[in-house]
C-alpha positions as CSV (number, residue, x, y, z in Angstrom):
1,M,-0.1,-0.1,-0.2
2,N,1.2,3.7,-1.1
3,I,0.5,5.9,1.7
4,E,1.3,8.9,-0.2
5,T,-1.3,8.1,-3.3
6,D,-3.9,7.0,-0.7
7,V,-3.6,10.2,1.3
8,P,-6.4,12.7,-0.4
9,R,-4.8,15.4,-1.4
10,K,-5.3,18.8,0.1
11,R,-7.7,21.1,-2.1
12,N,-6.0,24.9,-2.4
13,A,-9.2,27.4,-3.1
14,D,-6.9,30.0,-4.2
15,A,-5.1,28.1,-7.0
16,T,-8.2,26.3,-8.0
17,R,-10.0,29.8,-7.6
18,A,-7.4,31.1,-9.6
19,A,-7.3,28.3,-12.1
20,I,-11.1,28.5,-13.2
21,I,-10.7,32.0,-13.5
22,E,-7.7,31.7,-16.2
23,A,-9.6,29.3,-17.7
24,A,-12.6,31.3,-18.0
25,E,-10.7,34.1,-19.7
26,F,-9.7,32.2,-22.4
27,V,-13.3,30.5,-23.1
28,F,-15.2,34.0,-23.1
29,T,-12.5,35.5,-25.1
30,D,-12.8,32.9,-27.6
31,K,-16.1,32.3,-27.8
32,G,-18.4,34.5,-26.1
33,F,-20.8,33.7,-22.9
34,D,-23.6,31.8,-24.1
35,Q,-20.5,29.9,-26.3
36,A,-19.0,29.0,-23.2
37,G,-19.8,25.5,-21.9
38,T,-18.6,25.0,-17.8
39,R,-17.0,21.7,-18.4
40,E,-15.4,23.3,-20.8
41,I,-13.9,26.1,-18.7
42,A,-13.4,22.9,-16.1
43,E,-11.4,20.9,-18.2
44,R,-9.3,23.7,-19.3
45,A,-8.5,24.3,-15.4
46,G,-8.1,20.9,-14.3
47,V,-11.2,21.4,-12.0
48,N,-14.2,19.4,-11.5
49,V,-17.3,21.2,-12.9
50,A,-19.0,21.5,-10.0
51,L,-16.5,23.7,-8.6
52,I,-17.7,26.5,-10.6
53,N,-20.6,26.3,-9.3
54,R,-19.1,26.2,-6.0
55,Y,-17.0,29.4,-6.0
56,F,-18.9,31.3,-8.5
57,G,-22.5,30.3,-8.5
58,S,-23.0,29.7,-12.0
59,K,-21.1,30.7,-15.2
60,E,-22.9,34.0,-14.9
61,G,-21.4,34.7,-11.6
62,L,-17.9,33.5,-13.4
63,F,-18.4,35.9,-16.6
64,R,-19.8,38.9,-13.7
65,E,-15.9,37.6,-12.2
66,T,-14.1,37.6,-14.8
67,V,-14.5,39.7,-17.6
68,L,-17.0,42.5,-16.0
69,P,-14.3,43.8,-13.8
70,A,-12.0,44.0,-16.7
71,L,-14.1,46.4,-18.3
72,S,-12.8,49.4,-17.0
73,V,-11.1,53.2,-17.0
74,S,-8.2,53.1,-14.6
75,R,-7.6,56.4,-12.4
76,E,-4.6,56.8,-14.1
77,Q,-5.8,56.7,-17.4
78,L,-8.3,59.3,-16.0
79,S,-5.8,61.4,-14.7
80,E,-4.7,62.1,-18.0
81,T,-8.0,63.7,-19.1
82,N,-6.0,66.6,-21.4
83,N,-4.3,63.8,-22.9
84,L,-7.2,60.6,-23.1
85,A,-6.8,61.2,-26.6
86,G,-3.2,59.9,-26.4
87,V,-3.9,57.2,-23.6
88,L,-6.6,55.9,-26.0
89,T,-4.0,56.1,-29.6
90,N,-1.7,53.7,-26.9
91,M,-3.8,51.4,-25.8
92,L,-5.0,50.5,-29.6
93,M,-1.9,50.6,-31.0
94,N,0.5,49.1,-28.2
95,K,-2.0,46.2,-27.2
96,P,-0.6,42.9,-27.9
97,D,-1.7,40.3,-31.1
98,E,-2.5,37.4,-29.4
99,V,-3.5,37.8,-26.0
100,R,-5.0,35.0,-23.9
101,F,-7.5,37.4,-21.6
102,D,-9.3,40.0,-24.2
103,P,-12.2,41.4,-22.1
104,I,-13.3,43.6,-25.6
105,I,-13.8,40.9,-27.9
106,A,-15.1,38.5,-24.5
107,M,-17.6,41.2,-24.6
108,L,-18.2,41.5,-28.1
109,R,-18.8,38.2,-28.7
110,S,-21.3,38.2,-25.1
111,A,-23.3,41.1,-26.2
112,S,-26.0,39.8,-27.9
113,S,-26.2,37.4,-25.3
114,E,-29.9,37.6,-23.3
115,T,-28.6,36.6,-19.6
116,V,-25.5,38.7,-19.7
117,G,-26.1,41.7,-22.9
118,P,-28.0,43.8,-20.4
119,L,-25.3,43.6,-18.2
120,L,-22.5,44.6,-20.1
121,Q,-24.4,47.7,-21.6
122,K,-24.5,48.7,-17.7
123,T,-21.5,47.4,-17.2
124,V,-19.7,49.7,-20.1
125,D,-21.8,52.3,-19.0
126,Q,-20.8,52.8,-15.3
127,Q,-17.0,51.2,-15.7
128,I,-16.2,53.3,-18.7
129,I,-18.8,56.0,-20.3
130,Q,-20.0,57.9,-17.0
131,P,-15.9,58.2,-16.1
132,I,-15.0,59.3,-19.0
133,A,-18.2,61.6,-19.1
134,G,-17.4,63.1,-15.9
135,H,-13.9,63.9,-16.4
136,L,-14.6,65.8,-19.6
137,S,-16.4,68.4,-17.6
138,S,-19.5,69.2,-19.8
139,P,-22.9,68.8,-20.5
140,D,-22.2,66.7,-23.6
141,G,-19.2,64.5,-22.1
142,R,-21.5,61.4,-22.1
143,E,-22.2,62.0,-26.1
144,R,-18.1,63.1,-26.2
145,A,-17.4,59.6,-24.5
146,S,-19.6,57.4,-26.2
147,I,-18.5,58.3,-29.7
148,A,-14.8,57.9,-28.9
149,L,-15.7,54.3,-27.0
150,A,-17.3,53.4,-30.5
151,I,-14.1,54.7,-32.3
152,F,-12.3,52.7,-29.5
153,Y,-14.1,49.5,-30.2
154,G,-14.5,49.8,-33.9
155,Y,-10.9,49.7,-34.5
156,D,-9.8,46.5,-32.0
157,V,-13.2,44.6,-33.5
158,L,-11.4,45.2,-37.3
159,V,-7.9,44.8,-36.1
160,R,-8.8,41.9,-33.3
161,M,-11.7,39.5,-34.6
162,M,-11.3,40.4,-38.3
163,R,-7.5,40.9,-38.2
164,L,-7.9,43.4,-40.7
165,R,-4.3,45.5,-40.7
166,P,-4.5,49.3,-41.4
167,Y,-1.2,49.6,-41.5
168,N,2.0,48.8,-43.3
169,D,4.5,48.7,-40.1
170,P,6.2,51.9,-42.0
171,D,2.9,53.8,-41.6
172,R,2.3,52.7,-38.2
173,Q,3.1,56.1,-37.1
174,A,1.3,58.1,-39.6
175,L,-1.9,55.7,-38.0
176,E,-1.3,56.6,-34.5
177,A,-1.5,60.8,-35.4
178,R,-5.0,60.0,-36.7
179,L,-5.7,57.7,-34.2
180,R,-4.9,60.3,-32.1
181,A,-6.7,63.2,-34.3
182,V,-9.5,61.0,-34.2
183,F,-9.9,60.9,-30.9
184,D,-9.1,64.5,-30.3
185,A,-12.2,65.4,-32.2
186,A,-14.6,62.9,-30.5
187,L,-13.5,64.0,-27.0
188,C,-13.0,68.0,-27.1
189,P,-15.9,70.1,-27.3
190,P,-16.7,71.4,-30.7
191,N,-16.0,75.2,-31.2
């Protein structure tokens, strides 16, 4: 009798939770909420599927904890209100081509879900549009923030989901200048 194999392995709740989150980030990015399966997430995490409900309550609870917090604007980004166009441009231009977790793609692939679609709308409004609009400090701040976000997401869809490159490497600086000008136009009050 091998004592090592007969002793139950001690569960590390933090490591299990982290493995589930990492697997869910990948699967939600790859498939969106509706197409992501809890069995696939559990298998990728190397855990029993029942642990998803134990730690997160449901697939929706797991989505709430993995994707929604990542859909936000940081205080550091907002602290550069006068350079918000530059911040948005840098975020797009310096985003790696292949990422394990891309909350924007996960959001876009999940937006039509009856389960999490309304949650995504509320999250984007509260965690991105309202904070940017508040920092713009003008009556039309919400409108300007929404337009800038639409430009940001549109570019991201073109490059990340459709895999179309609007520039050649030598033209990268010209594209960066154009993007910044577009964001400036969207974020600045009309003259």
